[in-house]
C-alpha positions in Angstrom: -60.8 2.2 -63.5 -60.2 4.6 -66.4 -57.2 5.1 -68.6 -55.6 8.2 -67.0 -56.1 8.1 -63.2 -55.1 5.4 -60.8 -57.6 6.6 -58.2 -59.5 9.6 -56.9 -56.5 10.8 -54.9 -54.4 11.1 -58.1 -57.2 12.9 -59.9 -57.4 15.3 -57.0 -53.7 15.9 -56.9 -53.6 16.8 -60.6 -56.9 18.9 -60.6 -55.7 20.8 -57.5 -52.6 21.9 -59.4 -54.7 22.7 -62.5 -57.3 24.7 -60.5 -54.5 26.6 -58.7 -53.0 27.6 -62.1 -56.2 28.7 -63.9 -57.9 30.4 -60.9 -54.8 32.5 -60.3 -54.1 33.2 -64.0 -54.6 36.9 -64.7 -56.1 36.2 -68.1 -58.3 33.2 -67.4 -59.3 33.8 -63.8 -61.1 37.2 -64.0 -63.2 36.0 -67.0 -64.2 32.9 -65.1 -65.2 34.8 -62.1 -67.6 36.9 -64.1 -69.7 33.8 -64.7 -71.0 34.1 -61.1 -72.0 30.5 -60.7 -71.1 27.4 -58.8 -70.2 24.4 -60.9 -70.1 20.8 -59.7 -68.1 18.3 -61.9 -69.0 14.7 -61.0 -66.5 12.2 -62.4 -66.6 8.4 -62.8 -63.7 6.0 -63.2 -62.6 7.0 -60.6 -65.5 8.5 -58.7 -64.6 12.0 -57.7 -66.1 15.5 -57.5 -64.7 19.0 -58.1 -66.7 22.0 -57.3 -65.7 25.5 -58.6 -67.2 28.5 -56.8 -67.2 31.5 -59.0 -70.1 33.1 -57.1 -68.7 33.9 -53.6 -65.6 35.8 -52.8 -62.5 33.7 -53.2 -61.2 31.9 -50.1 -57.6 32.6 -50.9 -55.9 35.8 -51.8 -54.7 36.0 -55.4 -57.4 33.6 -56.6 -60.4 34.5 -58.8 -62.5 31.6 -57.5 -62.5 28.8 -55.0 -62.4 25.1 -55.7 -63.3 22.1 -53.5 -62.0 18.5 -54.1 -64.6 15.9 -53.1 -68.2 16.4 -51.9 -68.9 19.8 -50.4 -72.0 21.5 -48.9 -72.2 24.3 -51.6 -75.4 24.1 -53.7 -74.3 24.1 -57.3 -76.0 26.2 -60.0 -75.0 23.7 -62.7 -73.6 20.2 -62.7 -71.8 18.1 -65.2 -71.2 14.3 -65.0 -68.7 12.6 -67.1 -65.9 10.0 -67.0 -62.6 11.3 -65.7 -61.0 10.2 -69.0 -63.4 12.3 -71.0 -62.6 15.3 -68.8 -58.9 14.6 -69.2 -59.2 14.6 -73.0 -61.4 17.8 -72.8 -58.8 19.7 -70.9 -56.3 18.9 -73.7 -58.8 20.5 -76.1 -59.8 17.3 -77.9 -63.4 17.0 -76.9 -66.4 19.1 -77.9 -68.7 19.3 -74.8 -71.9 19.9 -76.9 -71.1 16.8 -78.9 -70.3 15.1 -75.7 -73.8 15.8 -74.4 -75.5 14.7 -77.6 -73.5 11.4 -77.6 -74.2 10.7 -73.9 -70.6 11.2 -72.7 -71.8 14.1 -70.5 -74.9 14.6 -68.5 -75.7 18.1 -67.2 -78.3 19.9 -65.2 -79.1 23.3 -63.8 -78.0 26.5 -65.5 -76.3 24.8 -68.4 -76.3 27.9 -70.6 -74.3 29.7 -68.0 -71.7 27.0 -68.1 -71.6 27.0 -71.9 -70.7 30.7 -71.8 -67.5 29.7 -70.0 -66.3 27.6 -72.9 -64.5 30.4 -74.8 -63.2 31.7 -71.5 -61.5 28.3 -70.6 -60.1 27.6 -74.0 -56.7 29.0 -73.0 -56.6 26.4 -70.1 -56.3 23.7 -72.8 -52.6 24.8 -73.1 -52.2 24.8 -69.3 -53.4 21.3 -68.5 -50.6 19.4 -70.3 -48.0 21.6 -68.6 -49.6 20.8 -65.2 -49.3 17.1 -65.9 -45.6 17.4 -66.8 -44.9 19.6 -63.7 -46.7 17.1 -61.5 -44.5 14.3 -62.8 -47.0 12.7 -65.1 -45.7 13.4 -68.6 -47.0 10.0 -69.7 -50.6 11.3 -69.1 -50.2 14.1 -71.8 -52.3 13.2 -74.8 -50.4 13.8 -78.0 -52.3 15.1 -81.0 -52.7 12.4 -83.6 
């Protein structure tokens, strides 16, 4: 198991809160929805999947996209596979995804350039993720800058 998540259920609990925050955020959400793609994140340690649908109309009112925890039937436009710990560090703003690919921490496929265009859009979410951890009762999972 990785360093930050006890199991997939805990990862899903945290990422659900995180997705709820960024997909309803009036600054981040509209810019994400303009990507018009479906992204599948495949995590290891623990094994988990999060799919973000920015292509179809949102399933919930007030959201700019829909997310699914665990495997789902949607066909992704782009996928990214990485350890849950790497993702955790990324959402704190401490990982460069391009360097992550070149170093083998991330494997990707599909319309990768479309996902790369989302990087500047999601940067404000780096400030949201630690707050989500604290609000969820996991302040010990916040990574402090060294």
